[in-house]
C-alpha positions as CSV (number, residue, x, y, z in Angstrom):
1,M,97.8,65.4,73.8
2,L,95.1,67.0,76.1
3,T,91.8,65.1,75.3
4,L,88.3,67.4,75.5
5,K,87.5,65.5,78.5
6,R,90.8,66.3,80.3
7,I,90.3,69.6,78.8
8,I,87.6,70.4,81.3
9,F,88.5,68.9,83.8
10,I,91.6,70.9,84.4
11,L,89.1,74.5,83.8
12,L,86.6,72.7,86.2
13,A,89.6,72.5,89.0
14,I,90.9,75.8,88.1
15,C,87.3,77.8,89.0
16,V,86.9,75.3,92.3
17,C,91.0,76.3,93.6
18,M,89.8,79.9,92.4
19,S,86.5,80.1,94.1
20,S,87.7,78.2,97.0
21,A,90.3,80.9,97.5
22,Y,88.2,83.6,96.8
23,A,85.8,82.8,99.8
24,K,88.8,82.2,102.0
25,K,90.1,85.5,101.3
26,K,86.5,87.0,101.7
27,K,86.2,85.4,104.7
28,S,89.7,86.8,106.2
29,K,89.5,88.0,110.1
30,A,90.4,91.3,111.0
31,G,93.6,90.2,113.4
32,E,94.6,87.4,115.5
33,I,94.5,86.5,118.7
34,E,97.3,84.4,120.4
35,N,98.1,84.6,124.0
36,N,95.7,87.5,124.9
37,V,97.1,89.6,122.0
38,F,95.3,90.9,119.7
39,T,97.2,91.9,116.3
40,D,95.7,94.1,113.5
41,L,96.7,92.1,109.7
42,K,95.8,95.5,108.0
43,Y,96.5,98.1,110.6
44,N,99.3,96.7,112.2
45,Y,98.7,97.3,115.7
46,E,98.4,95.2,118.8
47,L,97.0,95.5,121.8
48,T,96.6,93.0,125.0
49,L,93.2,92.1,126.0
50,P,91.6,92.5,129.4
51,E,90.9,89.2,130.5
52,E,87.5,87.9,131.8
53,W,86.2,89.2,128.3
54,K,85.4,87.4,125.5
55,A,86.3,88.8,121.8
56,N,84.7,88.7,118.3
57,V,86.9,89.6,116.1
58,L,85.3,91.1,113.0
59,K,86.2,90.4,108.9
60,N,89.3,92.4,107.2
61,D,87.0,94.6,105.3
62,D,85.0,95.8,108.1
63,D,86.4,99.0,109.5
64,Y,85.5,97.3,112.7
65,R,87.9,95.5,113.8
66,L,87.1,93.9,117.4
67,I,84.0,93.2,120.2
68,L,84.6,92.6,123.5
69,V,82.0,91.7,125.8
70,Q,82.5,91.3,129.7
71,K,82.2,87.9,130.6
72,N,81.4,87.9,134.4
73,Y,79.9,90.9,134.6
74,E,77.9,92.3,137.7
75,I,73.7,92.7,137.8
76,P,72.6,96.1,139.5
77,P,70.3,95.0,142.6
78,D,67.3,95.7,140.6
79,Y,67.7,93.4,138.3
80,L,68.2,90.3,139.9
81,D,64.9,88.8,139.0
82,A,65.1,90.1,135.8
83,P,68.8,90.0,134.4
84,D,67.7,90.6,130.5
85,Y,67.0,93.8,131.5
86,T,70.9,95.0,132.7
87,Y,73.2,96.5,129.8
88,V,76.1,94.2,129.4
89,P,79.5,95.8,129.4
90,R,81.6,96.4,125.9
91,I,84.7,97.4,124.2
92,S,84.0,98.1,120.1
93,I,87.3,99.0,118.6
94,Y,87.7,100.9,114.8
95,A,89.8,101.9,113.1
96,G,89.6,104.0,109.8
97,E,91.3,106.8,107.8
98,S,89.9,110.6,108.8
99,N,92.3,113.8,107.9
100,M,91.0,115.2,111.3
101,S,93.2,115.5,114.1
102,S,92.0,113.1,117.1
103,F,90.2,116.4,119.2
104,A,88.5,117.3,115.3
105,L,87.0,114.3,115.2
106,L,85.9,114.1,118.2
107,D,84.3,117.5,118.1
108,S,82.5,115.9,114.9
109,L,81.2,113.2,116.7
110,L,79.6,115.5,119.9
111,S,77.8,117.4,117.2
112,N,74.9,117.6,116.6
113,T,74.3,119.2,113.0
114,Y,77.7,117.5,111.8
115,S,77.0,114.7,109.3
116,S,79.1,112.3,107.1
117,E,79.5,108.9,106.0
118,F,82.5,107.8,109.0
119,K,80.2,109.1,111.7
120,S,77.2,107.0,110.7
121,N,79.8,104.3,110.9
122,I,80.6,105.2,114.3
123,F,77.3,105.7,115.2
124,K,76.2,101.8,114.7
125,E,78.5,100.7,117.8
126,F,79.6,103.9,120.1
127,E,76.2,103.8,121.9
128,I,76.9,106.6,124.0
129,L,77.2,108.5,121.5
130,N,73.6,108.4,120.3
131,S,70.6,110.1,122.7
132,Q,68.6,106.6,121.5
133,S,67.0,104.6,123.7
134,V,69.1,101.2,124.4
135,G,67.0,98.3,124.4
136,E,63.0,98.5,124.5
137,G,60.9,99.4,127.2
138,T,63.9,102.3,128.2
139,E,63.4,106.3,128.4
140,R,66.9,107.9,127.9
141,E,67.9,111.4,128.3
142,R,70.3,113.1,125.9
143,T,74.1,112.2,127.1
144,I,76.3,114.9,129.3
145,T,79.4,115.4,129.2
146,K,81.5,114.0,132.4
147,K,85.0,114.8,130.7
148,R,87.4,115.4,127.9
149,K,91.3,115.9,128.1
150,P,94.1,114.7,126.3
151,F,95.2,111.2,125.9
152,N,98.4,110.1,124.5
153,V,99.8,106.3,124.7
154,G,103.8,107.0,125.7
155,E,105.1,109.8,122.5
156,D,104.0,107.6,119.5
157,F,99.9,108.1,120.0
158,K,98.9,110.7,120.3
159,G,94.9,111.8,120.6
160,V,91.8,112.5,123.3
161,M,89.4,110.7,125.9
162,W,85.9,111.4,126.3
163,Y,83.4,109.9,128.4
164,G,79.6,111.0,129.5
165,M,76.3,110.0,131.4
166,S,72.8,109.4,130.2
167,K,69.6,108.6,132.8
168,Y,67.1,106.4,131.8
169,I,63.5,105.1,133.8
170,K,63.3,101.4,132.8
171,Y,60.1,99.5,132.8
172,V,61.0,95.5,133.7
173,T,58.6,93.2,133.9
174,T,59.2,91.1,137.3
175,S,56.3,88.0,136.2
176,S,55.5,87.3,132.4
177,S,52.5,85.6,134.1
178,S,50.6,88.5,135.7
179,G,52.7,91.3,133.6
180,S,53.7,93.4,136.4
181,G,56.7,95.0,136.8
182,T,59.1,97.8,138.5
183,R,60.3,100.8,136.9
184,V,63.7,101.8,137.6
185,Y,66.0,104.2,137.3
186,G,69.7,104.5,136.5
187,D,72.3,105.4,134.1
188,Y,74.2,104.6,131.5
189,Q,77.7,104.9,131.1
190,G,80.5,105.5,128.1
191,G,83.5,106.7,126.7
192,V,85.3,106.7,123.9
193,I,89.9,107.3,123.2
194,I,90.7,108.1,119.0
195,L,94.3,108.1,119.0
196,E,96.2,108.7,116.0
197,L,97.8,105.6,114.5
198,D,99.3,108.1,111.7
199,K,98.5,111.4,109.8
200,N,95.2,109.7,108.2
201,K,94.6,106.7,110.0
202,K,92.6,106.6,113.4
203,I,91.8,104.2,115.9
204,L,88.6,104.8,117.7
205,F,87.8,102.5,121.2
206,H,84.3,102.8,123.2
207,V,83.0,101.1,125.9
208,M,79.6,101.3,127.5
209,S,78.1,100.1,130.8
210,E,75.3,100.3,133.7
211,G,77.1,103.7,135.5
212,R,78.0,102.5,138.8
213,Y,80.0,99.6,137.4
214,F,81.6,102.1,135.0
215,P,85.0,102.9,136.8
216,A,86.1,99.9,136.9
217,V,85.3,99.2,133.2
218,W,87.0,102.0,131.9
219,N,89.5,101.0,134.0
220,Q,90.0,98.1,132.1
221,L,89.7,99.8,128.9
222,E,92.5,102.2,129.7
223,K,94.8,99.4,130.8
224,M,94.1,97.9,127.2
225,V,94.4,101.0,124.9
226,N,97.2,102.1,127.4
227,S,99.5,98.2,125.5
228,I,98.9,99.3,122.0
229,K,102.1,98.8,119.8
230,L,103.1,99.3,116.0
231,N,104.1,95.9,114.0
232,K,106.8,97.7,112.1
């Protein structure tokens, strides 16, 4: 016969196990990376990641699945004495549900009047779409669209691509002791690719960097997106 002390011990053990299982579930990741291939555990796709980029896999209950930051990025000549002022090339991957087509979804993101919770979430990381400044000491102009066209990966994934440019003026402090600085004129360039995983599920890629390095960064994004496969 179980004693009262024994019953209490068993109940406490069950509570501890349940708490551990809940904590493990709560902290579960959006996916796994093996041999430089990211597999999304919720949306069942995989991507071959670009080399020389640091990957941060987010939580499974987060619409943002993966953030990539370039490791050995180039620094514009104007920032060699103040490297912290440069924008580090960054790729964000977002997946969620939307019954819009990829083109309609892109139009909604570029619209000055359309608003939704989906769009609000996107703007947290998709900085090239946001007309506000990036970083302190920056004056930034409105983003100008450079290109918009279909982007398909084989016959399985239909989508759209877009990229734009936003000029800026930065006030770069070169000496903390004297407080002296210079005015630097440059531009950010960034792009978005939207693919349809199915009728209601979309995956969105965002990349942004200093303008002079954008073509090379964009090529790496395209290569990664073209590697997408569904796990069946």
